[in-house]
N, C-alpha and C positions, 0 to 999 in steps of 0.2 A: 658487557657485551649481551648479556642475558636481557636486560632491558629494552637494549636497541633492537633485539630480534622482536622482543613483543610488540614495542611500538611498530616496528615495520610490518608485522604481522598484522596489528590492528588497521595499519593505514591500507595495507591491501585489502582488507575485508571491506574497509569502507569504499574503496575506489571498485571495488570487485561487483558491491551491489549497488545499482543505480539508485535506488532510492535512500540508501544511507549516504550515498555521494551527495544528492540534491540536498537532504537534512543537514550535512556536515557545511555545504556552502551556504546555504541560507542562514545558519548560527554563526558563521564566519562573517557574516555581514551585520552581525548584530541582531538579526532577528530571533526572539525567543519563541521557539516553538511552542511551549505550555503545553505540552502533549496531553499531559495529566488534567489539567483545568480547562484547557481551551477548546470546548467541543462544539463550538458555532459553526454550522456547516450550511452551505447553500441549501435551498428548499428543496430543489430539485436532485440534489445530491441525496438528500436523507430519505425523500421517497422513493429513489432507486435502492437504496440500501434497504429498505422497509419491505420493496417488493423482493428483492433477492432473497433476503431473509425468510420470508413467506414461503418462496419455492424451496429454500433448503430445508427449512422444517418439512413440508410435504414429502421430499424425496427422501428424506431421512425415514420418515414414518411409513412409506408406501416402498422404501428399498427401490426407488427408481433410478438407476443408472443412467438414463439418456437423459433426464432433467438436470443431475449432475454435470454431465458432460455439457450441456447447454450454458450452464451456469460457469463451468469453467471456462468455456471459450469466449463468453460475454466479460468475464471478469479479466480473462488476458488481454481483452481488446481495450477494455478499460483502462487498464494498468498501463499499458503502451501509451493511449492517448494522454493520459494524466503525466507521465513521464515527458513527453513530447512538448506539453503544455508548461511545464515546470522548465524544461530546458530552455524554451523561448523567453520566458519569464525572467530568467537568470542572466541570458543572454542581452536583453533589455534593462536590466540592473532594477527590476521592480521585484525586490527582494520580498516585501511584507506578502504581494501577491504570491508569490513563488512559495513562502511559507504557509499559506492557506492550502496550496495544492500540496504541499508536501505531509500536511496533515489529513488531507482527504486520501493521499495515496496510502497511508497508513491505514486507515480504515479498510482499503482494497486489498493490501496485503494482508491484514489480520483475517480477512473475510474470505479471502483466496485460501488462506491454510486452514481454515474451518472447512471448506470445501474439500479440500484434500484429504482432511481427517475423515471426513464423512464417507468418502471414496473408500479409504482403506478399512473401515469399519464394514462396508458393504461386502468386501471382498475377503474379509477375514474369514 
């Protein structure tokens, strides 16, 4: 029973997180996300990442809350748009494309986490 509870809890966590749900669905359809090895990203996406990264570094250095807030809101929008795109690709059974989307979403999630850590550091 213990194992079942763990399994059920894992399933719940996956379904609760839209990101993990998307990753799960993509892998279910035989797409290897190659999260560690495959870091190929569209150029525009990488440029955006670099821009955000610079903003974050500056905001940290200057203890600039308003820039962090702007970053947080841009990231929130980007993550919603990315999820909507992935949902559409899954619906249309474009699993490889959806996999690329999930990899990009991982970047966004990780970066959003860094932004919230920067907030906490300023507020401490």
